[in-house]
C-alpha positions in Angstrom: -44.1 27.7 -98.9 -44.6 29.7 -95.8 -42.0 32.2 -94.5 -41.8 33.5 -91.0 -41.6 37.3 -90.4 -37.9 37.0 -89.5 -37.2 35.0 -92.6 -39.1 37.5 -94.7 -37.2 40.4 -93.3 -33.9 38.6 -93.9 -34.8 38.0 -97.6 -36.0 41.6 -98.0 -32.6 42.8 -96.9 -30.9 40.5 -99.5 -33.3 41.6 -102.2 -32.8 45.3 -101.7 -29.8 45.5 -104.0 -31.2 43.2 -106.7 -32.4 44.3 -110.1 -35.6 42.8 -111.7 -34.7 39.8 -113.8 -38.2 39.2 -115.2 -40.7 41.7 -116.6 -44.4 40.8 -116.9 -46.0 42.8 -119.7 -49.5 43.3 -121.1 -50.1 39.6 -121.8 -49.7 38.8 -118.1 -48.4 35.5 -116.8 -47.7 33.4 -119.9 -45.9 30.1 -120.2 -42.8 32.0 -121.2 -42.9 34.2 -118.1 -43.4 31.1 -115.9 -40.4 29.4 -117.6 -38.2 32.5 -117.1 -39.2 32.8 -113.4 -38.5 29.1 -112.8 -35.1 29.4 -114.6 -34.1 32.4 -112.5 -35.3 31.0 -109.2 -33.3 27.8 -109.9 -30.2 30.0 -110.6 -30.6 32.6 -107.9 -33.3 31.5 -105.3 -34.3 35.1 -104.7 -35.5 37.3 -107.6 -37.2 40.6 -108.3 -40.0 40.8 -110.9 -41.3 44.0 -112.5 -45.0 44.0 -113.4 -46.1 46.6 -116.0 -49.7 47.9 -115.6 -51.6 49.8 -113.0 -54.2 47.3 -111.9 -53.4 46.2 -108.3 -56.0 43.5 -108.2 -54.5 42.0 -111.4 -51.0 42.1 -109.9 -52.3 40.2 -106.9 -53.8 37.5 -109.1 -50.5 37.3 -111.0 -48.6 36.8 -107.7 -51.0 34.0 -106.7 -50.6 32.3 -110.1 -46.8 32.7 -110.1 -46.4 31.3 -106.6 -48.7 28.3 -107.3 -47.1 27.4 -110.6 -43.5 27.9 -109.5 -43.6 26.7 -105.9 -42.1 30.1 -104.8 -43.0 32.2 -101.8 -43.8 35.9 -102.0 -41.3 37.9 -100.0 -42.5 41.3 -100.8 -44.9 43.2 -103.1 -44.2 46.9 -103.3 -45.9 48.8 -106.1 -45.0 47.1 -109.4 -42.1 45.1 -107.9 -42.4 41.6 -106.6 -39.8 39.6 -104.7 -40.0 35.8 -104.9 -38.0 33.1 -103.1 -37.7 29.4 -103.8 -34.8 27.4 -102.4 -32.8 25.3 -104.8 -30.8 22.1 -104.4 -27.5 24.0 -103.6 -29.2 26.0 -100.9 -27.1 29.2 -101.4 -29.3 31.2 -99.1 -29.5 30.0 -95.5 -32.7 31.3 -93.8 -32.6 32.2 -90.1 -34.5 30.0 -87.7 -37.8 31.3 -86.3 
C-alpha cells in the first residue's frame, strides 16, 4: 500500500497522541506479534509499535516483514517507534485526496 506525502502527514497527526499497542522484544517478529498487529490494525486502522533493541538495520527488516505480512503501510519510523496504517472494512479514517 502506497501513501502520498499528504496522506502520510495526515496520519502522522492522528498518530501523535496514540500510545504503542504492540511491543516487539528480543525474539523479533514472531507469529504472535504478527497476530497482535493484525488484530490491532483491524480494530484501529492506525497503530504505534515499540521495538526494543538498538539495531536500526534490524528494525528496518522488521518493518519490511510486518508490512508485507500484514498488508499495512509504514507511516512513520522514529527511533524505536513505528506507526502503521491499514484501512479496515468500516473505514473509520478517511484519507485526504492527493
